[in-house]
C-alpha positions as CSV (number, residue, x, y, z in Angstrom):
1,M,-17.3,-13.0,1.6
2,I,-14.2,-12.6,3.9
3,S,-14.6,-14.1,7.3
4,W,-12.8,-11.5,9.4
5,P,-10.8,-13.0,12.4
6,A,-12.3,-11.9,15.7
7,Q,-8.8,-10.8,17.0
8,L,-8.4,-8.6,13.9
9,V,-11.7,-6.9,14.6
10,K,-10.7,-6.2,18.2
11,D,-7.3,-4.8,17.1
12,I,-9.0,-2.4,14.7
13,A,-11.5,-1.4,17.3
14,R,-8.6,-0.6,19.7
15,R,-6.7,1.2,16.9
16,R,-3.9,-1.3,17.1
17,V,-4.0,-1.9,13.3
18,I,-1.8,-0.3,10.6
19,I,-3.6,-0.2,7.3
20,L,-1.3,-0.8,4.3
21,L,-2.9,0.4,1.1
22,G,-1.6,-0.6,-2.3
23,S,-2.3,0.3,-5.9
24,G,-5.1,-2.3,-6.2
25,I,-7.3,0.0,-4.3
26,S,-6.4,3.1,-6.4
27,S,-7.0,1.2,-9.6
28,N,-10.8,1.5,-9.0
29,S,-10.6,5.3,-9.1
30,V,-11.6,7.2,-12.2
31,G,-10.2,10.5,-13.4
32,N,-10.6,12.8,-16.4
33,A,-11.7,11.1,-19.6
34,G,-12.2,7.9,-17.7
35,A,-8.5,7.4,-16.9
36,R,-7.6,5.0,-14.2
37,P,-4.3,4.8,-12.2
38,P,-2.0,2.3,-13.7
39,T,-0.6,-0.7,-11.9
40,W,3.2,-0.9,-11.8
41,R,3.3,-3.2,-14.9
42,Q,0.8,-1.1,-16.8
43,F,2.9,2.0,-16.2
44,L,6.1,0.3,-17.4
45,E,4.4,-1.0,-20.5
46,E,3.0,2.4,-21.3
47,A,6.4,4.1,-20.7
48,L,8.1,1.5,-22.9
49,A,5.8,2.4,-25.7
50,E,7.3,5.9,-25.6
51,L,10.8,4.6,-26.4
52,P,12.0,4.4,-30.0
53,G,13.9,1.4,-31.3
54,Q,14.5,-2.0,-29.9
55,S,14.0,-2.6,-26.2
56,R,13.8,-6.4,-26.0
57,H,15.7,-6.6,-22.7
58,I,13.3,-4.2,-21.1
59,R,10.2,-6.0,-22.4
60,S,11.7,-9.3,-21.2
61,A,12.3,-7.8,-17.8
62,I,8.7,-6.6,-17.5
63,K,7.4,-10.0,-18.6
64,S,9.5,-11.8,-16.1
65,G,8.5,-9.5,-13.2
66,D,11.8,-7.7,-12.9
67,Y,10.1,-4.3,-12.7
68,L,13.0,-2.6,-10.8
69,S,15.5,-3.2,-13.6
70,A,12.9,-2.3,-16.3
71,C,12.0,0.9,-14.5
72,E,15.7,1.9,-14.2
73,W,16.3,1.4,-17.9
74,I,13.2,3.2,-19.0
75,K,13.9,6.1,-16.7
76,N,17.4,6.5,-18.2
77,K,16.1,6.3,-21.7
78,L,13.3,8.8,-21.2
79,D,15.8,11.2,-19.7
80,E,14.2,14.7,-19.3
81,R,10.8,13.4,-20.3
82,W,10.6,11.1,-17.3
83,T,9.1,13.6,-14.8
84,G,6.5,14.8,-17.3
85,F,5.5,11.2,-18.0
86,L,5.1,10.5,-14.3
87,R,2.8,13.5,-13.8
88,E,0.8,12.6,-16.8
89,K,0.0,9.1,-15.4
90,F,-0.3,9.8,-11.6
91,L,-1.3,13.5,-11.3
92,T,-2.9,15.1,-14.3
93,P,-6.0,12.9,-14.6
94,A,-7.2,14.2,-11.2
95,Y,-8.4,10.8,-10.0
96,K,-11.4,10.7,-7.7
97,P,-11.6,8.6,-4.5
98,N,-13.7,5.5,-4.8
99,S,-16.1,3.7,-2.4
100,V,-13.4,1.4,-1.0
101,H,-11.4,4.5,0.0
102,E,-14.5,5.6,2.0
103,L,-14.9,2.3,3.7
104,I,-11.3,2.1,4.7
105,L,-11.4,5.5,6.2
106,S,-14.5,4.4,8.1
107,L,-12.3,1.9,10.0
108,D,-10.8,5.0,11.6
109,A,-7.2,3.9,11.9
110,Y,-4.5,6.3,13.0
111,V,-1.6,5.1,10.8
112,Y,-1.8,4.3,7.1
113,I,1.2,3.2,5.0
114,T,1.1,3.3,1.3
115,P,3.6,2.7,-1.6
116,N,1.3,4.6,-3.9
117,F,2.6,7.6,-5.7
118,D,-0.8,9.1,-6.4
119,K,-2.5,11.4,-3.9
120,I,-6.1,10.0,-4.2
121,F,-6.3,8.6,-0.6
122,D,-4.1,11.4,0.8
123,N,-6.3,14.2,-0.5
124,F,-9.5,12.3,0.4
125,V,-8.5,11.7,4.0
126,T,-7.1,15.2,4.6
127,E,-10.3,16.7,3.3
128,R,-12.5,14.5,5.3
129,T,-10.5,15.1,8.5
130,Q,-10.4,18.9,7.9
131,G,-6.7,18.9,7.3
132,T,-5.8,17.2,10.6
133,T,-4.2,14.2,8.9
134,I,-0.5,14.6,8.1
135,V,1.2,13.0,5.1
136,K,4.9,12.1,5.5
137,S,7.3,10.6,3.0
138,Y,10.1,8.1,3.8
139,Y,12.8,10.9,3.7
140,E,11.2,13.1,6.3
141,D,12.7,12.6,9.7
142,D,9.8,13.5,12.1
143,A,7.5,10.6,11.2
144,Q,8.2,8.8,14.5
145,H,7.1,11.8,16.5
146,L,3.7,11.8,14.7
147,V,3.2,8.1,15.2
148,R,3.7,8.4,19.0
149,S,1.6,11.6,19.2
150,G,-1.6,9.8,18.2
151,T,-2.1,12.1,15.2
152,R,-3.6,10.5,12.1
153,V,-0.8,10.1,9.6
154,I,-0.2,8.6,6.2
155,L,3.3,7.3,5.6
156,K,4.3,7.4,1.9
157,I,6.9,4.6,1.9
158,H,8.0,5.2,-1.7
159,G,7.4,9.0,-1.9
160,S,4.8,11.0,-3.8
161,I,4.2,12.5,-7.2
162,D,4.7,15.9,-5.5
163,T,8.5,15.2,-5.6
164,P,9.1,12.9,-8.6
165,H,12.9,13.0,-8.2
166,R,12.5,11.3,-4.7
167,M,10.0,8.7,-5.8
168,I,11.4,5.2,-5.2
169,F,10.8,3.8,-8.7
170,G,13.9,1.8,-9.7
171,R,16.6,-0.4,-8.4
172,S,19.1,2.4,-7.5
173,K,16.4,4.3,-5.6
174,Y,15.6,1.3,-3.5
175,A,19.2,0.8,-2.6
176,E,19.7,4.5,-1.8
177,A,16.7,4.8,0.4
178,R,17.6,1.7,2.4
179,V,20.9,3.3,3.4
180,Q,20.1,7.0,3.6
181,N,16.7,6.6,5.2
182,A,17.4,3.6,7.4
183,T,15.6,5.2,10.4
184,F,12.3,5.3,8.5
185,Y,12.5,1.6,7.9
186,Q,13.4,1.0,11.5
187,L,10.2,2.8,12.4
188,V,8.2,0.5,10.1
189,D,9.9,-2.5,11.7
190,A,8.8,-1.2,15.1
191,L,5.2,-0.8,13.9
192,L,5.3,-4.4,12.5
193,L,6.2,-5.7,16.0
194,T,3.8,-3.6,18.0
195,N,0.7,-3.5,15.7
196,T,-1.3,-5.7,13.4
197,F,-1.0,-4.9,9.7
198,L,-4.0,-5.2,7.5
199,I,-3.0,-5.0,3.8
200,F,-5.4,-4.0,1.0
201,G,-4.6,-4.0,-2.8
202,C,-0.9,-5.0,-2.6
203,G,1.0,-7.6,-4.5
204,L,3.7,-9.8,-3.2
205,D,6.6,-8.6,-5.4
206,D,7.5,-5.3,-3.8
207,P,11.1,-5.5,-2.6
208,D,10.5,-3.3,0.4
209,F,7.6,-5.4,1.7
210,Q,9.5,-8.6,1.0
211,L,12.4,-7.5,3.1
212,L,10.3,-5.9,5.9
213,F,8.0,-8.9,6.4
214,E,10.7,-11.5,6.0
215,N,12.9,-9.8,8.6
216,F,9.9,-9.6,10.9
217,C,9.1,-13.3,10.4
218,F,12.6,-14.6,11.2
219,R,13.3,-12.2,14.0
220,F,10.0,-13.0,15.8
221,P,9.1,-16.6,14.7
222,T,6.4,-17.0,17.4
223,A,4.6,-13.7,16.6
224,D,1.0,-13.6,15.4
225,P,0.5,-13.1,11.7
226,H,-0.4,-10.0,9.8
227,Y,-3.3,-10.0,7.3
228,M,-3.6,-9.4,3.5
229,T,-6.8,-9.5,1.5
230,M,-6.3,-11.6,-1.6
231,A,-8.4,-12.8,-4.6
232,D,-9.0,-16.5,-4.3
233,S,-7.0,-17.5,-7.4
234,I,-3.7,-17.6,-5.5
235,N,-1.7,-20.8,-5.7
236,P,-1.9,-22.8,-2.4
237,D,1.9,-23.4,-2.4
238,L,2.5,-19.6,-2.7
239,E,0.0,-19.0,0.1
240,S,1.8,-21.5,2.4
241,L,5.2,-20.1,1.5
242,T,4.0,-16.5,2.3
243,R,2.7,-17.6,5.7
244,E,6.0,-19.4,6.5
245,T,8.4,-16.7,5.3
246,R,6.5,-13.4,5.9
247,K,3.9,-14.2,8.5
248,I,1.1,-13.0,6.3
249,K,-2.2,-14.7,6.4
250,F,-4.4,-14.3,3.4
251,L,-8.1,-13.3,3.7
252,K,-9.5,-14.6,0.5
253,Y,-12.5,-13.3,-1.6
254,S,-13.8,-13.8,-5.1
255,K,-12.5,-11.3,-7.7
256,A,-15.7,-11.6,-9.8
257,N,-17.6,-8.5,-10.8
258,N,-14.5,-6.3,-10.5
259,H,-13.7,-7.4,-6.9
260,R,-17.2,-6.5,-5.7
261,E,-17.0,-9.1,-2.8
262,L,-14.0,-7.2,-1.4
263,E,-16.0,-4.0,-1.1
264,L,-18.9,-5.9,0.5
265,S,-16.5,-7.6,2.9
266,I,-14.9,-4.3,4.0
267,S,-18.4,-2.8,4.6
268,N,-19.1,-5.8,6.8
269,L,-15.8,-5.2,8.6
270,V,-16.8,-1.6,9.3
271,E,-20.0,-2.8,11.0
272,L,-18.2,-5.4,13.1
273,V,-15.6,-2.8,14.2
274,E,-18.3,-0.3,15.1
275,R,-20.2,-2.9,17.1
276,E,-17.0,-3.9,18.9
277,R,-16.3,-0.2,19.8
278,R,-19.8,0.1,21.2
279,L,-19.3,-2.9,23.4
280,M,-15.9,-1.6,24.6
281,A,-17.5,1.8,25.5
282,E,-20.3,0.1,27.4
283,S,-17.9,-2.1,29.4
284,Q,-15.1,0.5,29.5
285,T,-12.6,-2.1,28.3
286,W,-10.5,0.1,26.1
């Protein structure tokens, strides 16, 4: 079980935590005919299977973890079939929310950030909050107003399947977004400085997150760390390097039984946060 830091519990209780939600959480959802949302690598491998002829360089890029290049090449080769393939994988199966989505919503944060293209969490939260949660993508220019207003908001840092042509899913799109939507990333920079991030279901290889957290680490070397849940199989050297270069502290759990311990740990976190909020209300120390 994860031993949740006391300060993290207090930060969540005071709604000073930004929850960053990755594809590892969506992967537990199930859609039509038992379909599950693909991870980035699974998506690329399935897309590669759609291509005729030899694509050794693409296969090699996927194997080595160069997903941005592989995605760019696959997109170009699929051409007009690309958008349809995206919808087939991220929209058509009608994925249902899972129990971890429910637990994360129970933490009652105000700001969520997600690189996920699917709409599983978005639809779930907007339904549960009677439409009062607003979903904004990286290219919309009023996200900063919503964050300041106290409105519950979901920030889609890579876009959504609703607008496939604006999804950040390849090397050129990453570069384009960094220049054309610089103010959005400045907003995320500000959130990193003024809040604690709690990261669920994310990997370490996303270029946006690498840059954001590394910039934060070296600009503010004495700042407290952010937190990421991570299966306990991570290499100790990588763990140390991530703490030193990104200020991310891993909260480790066993991945046995399809990551069951993570779900139990989040359930325990919900209880700890609710208890802390009751104490805050009684003592009026908001």
